[in-house]
N, C-alpha and C positions, 0 to 999 in steps of 0.2 A: 328154264327157270327165269327169275326176274332179270338177272344180268344179261341173259341171252336176248330177252325181249327188248331190253333197253338198247342193246347193240343193234338189233334189227331196226329199231326206230331211228337210231342215229344214222345208219347206212341209208335208210330211205330218205331222211332229211337231206343228206349230202347229194343223193341222186337227184332229188327234186330241185335243189338249189342250183344244180348244174344245167338245168333245162332252161330254154328260152321261154319267156312269158309273152303271150300275145293278148293285147287288151281288146275286149269286145263289150258291146252293150246289149241290153235286152229290156225293152220297155212295154208296159201294159197300160191299157186304157180301160177304166171301169165306167159303167153308166152312172148317172147322177145319184141314184139311190143304191148304187153298189149291188144291183141285182144281176148285172151282166158284165162280162169281160170280153174285150175284142181280142181275138187270136188270128193268126195268119197261117194258112196252109203253105208249107214250103213245097214249091212245085218242081224244084230241081236242086242239084248240088247237095251240100252238107245238110243232113236232116230231111231229105226229100220225103214227102208223104206224111210228115208229122205236123201237128199244130204247135204253135209256139207264140211268144211275143214277137215284137218287131225290133230288129237290131242287126249288128254286124261289127265289122272291124272299125276301130278308131283310126282315123286317117292321120298322117303325119302333120303336125302343126295345129291340131285341134285338141281341145280338152275332152275328157271322157263325157262330160255333160253335153258339149257341143256335138260330139259324135252320136250320142243317143238321140238328140233332137233331129239331126240330119237323117239318120237311118229311119226314124219314125215317119218323117215326111216322105222319104223316097219309097218306102215299102207300103205305106197305107194312105198317103195323101193327107195325113193328120199333121197339122202344124202345132207341135207341142211348145207352148209358150212358157210353161212352168212344169218342172219335174221334181220329184222327191226320190232320192236313192233309198231303196228298201233292202238291198242286200248285195253280197258279193260272194261268188263261188269260184274256186279254182278247180278246173277240170283237167285231170291227167289221164292219158290214154296209154295203155301198155305198148311199148316199143315206139312211142312217138316222142320226139325230142322237144316238143312244144307243149307248154301248159296254157290252156285257155282260161284267162282270168275274166270272168263275166260279171259286169256291173249291172245290177237289176234295178230298174226304175219304175215308178208309177207316174203317169201323166196327171198333173193336177189341173192345169188349164190348157185349153187348146182351141183351135179354130179349124173349120173344114170337116168333111165327112169322109169316112173310109170308102174307097172305090174298089169294087170287085172287078174282075177281068172284063166282064161284059160291059161295064160302064166305060172302061178305058177304050173299048173297041169303037165307040161312037164319037170319040173326041180326038180329032187329028192332032191338036196341040199336046194332049196328054200322051198320045202314042209316040210323038216325036221326042218328048222329054223323058218318058218313063217306060219305053219299050223293054229295056233290060229288066226292070223291076216287075213289069207286067208278067214276064215269064217266070218270075220267082215266087211271088207271094199272092195268096188269095185271102183277103180279110173276111171275117165272119164273127157275129156276136153270138156268145153262148151264155145261157143262164148259169149262175154260180153253182147250182146244184147239178148241172149237166156238163161240166167240163170234161172233155174227151181224153182223160188221162191214159186210156188204153192206146191212144194214137198220138202220144206225146213222148218226149224224152222220159225215161223211167224215173229220173230223180225229181221230176216236176211235182209229183204228188206228195213228195216229202216236205217241200218248202212252200208250196203254193198256199197252204192255210195261213202261214205267217204273212205272206203278201196280202191276202184278203183282209187279215186283221190289222194291217199296217204295223207289223212288228219288224224291226230291223234284225237281219240275220247274216251270218257268214258261214262258209262251209268249204269242204273239200270233197271231191268225188274222184275215185279211181275207176276207170272203165276198162273192160276188155271188150274190144269192138265198140258198138254203139248201143248195145242192149243189156250188157251184163255189168252190174256194179260190184266190184271186188271189195271195195273199202270206202268208207265215207265218214265225214264228221260234219255235223250241222248243229249250230247253237245260236240262241238268241243273244243279242247284244243290247246295250243301253239304247232305249228309244231316242235318247237325245242325239245319238249319232245320225239317226234318220232326219231329225229336225235340222241338223247342221248341214245336211246335204240336199237342201232344197233351193231351187232357183227357177 
């Protein structure tokens, strides 16, 4: 009944509140006419074999925006000089004590070009600086109507249209393993929130 459902929701909120939150970033670069988006193939570790944006953990002592810019540079060689925050999603995994709070950005202004692994291999300086990242990400441009959702995290196709349309969104995803979504909440917020998170 309704009281039982309310109790279940309250218990779930308590369990979630007791978990540790880890801050992560995820940034996307679109072509000038917004006909293509740059994705990276994760070559090892968490999310291996899937395409995604560029990001990772926020380091101690840096802001979320600073972390997003650093990760973008390290993983793709793109120097993001201006970013706009497009969304935030809390990811919870069954039997995992950590909630991944992912802050999603779009690159507004940048310098540099994305480097694929074969480009790195011919540059000794880049190899010495980025060998760790070389083994991790492979950047590639995709047409907007050919985004490889079948080879991405299963939630991506739910919120990616908001990102393309520059709509600010927030959500929650409960996963069992890495491929099964047990529960989710996703909603659009005031676009002014996106405008206020630009730098």
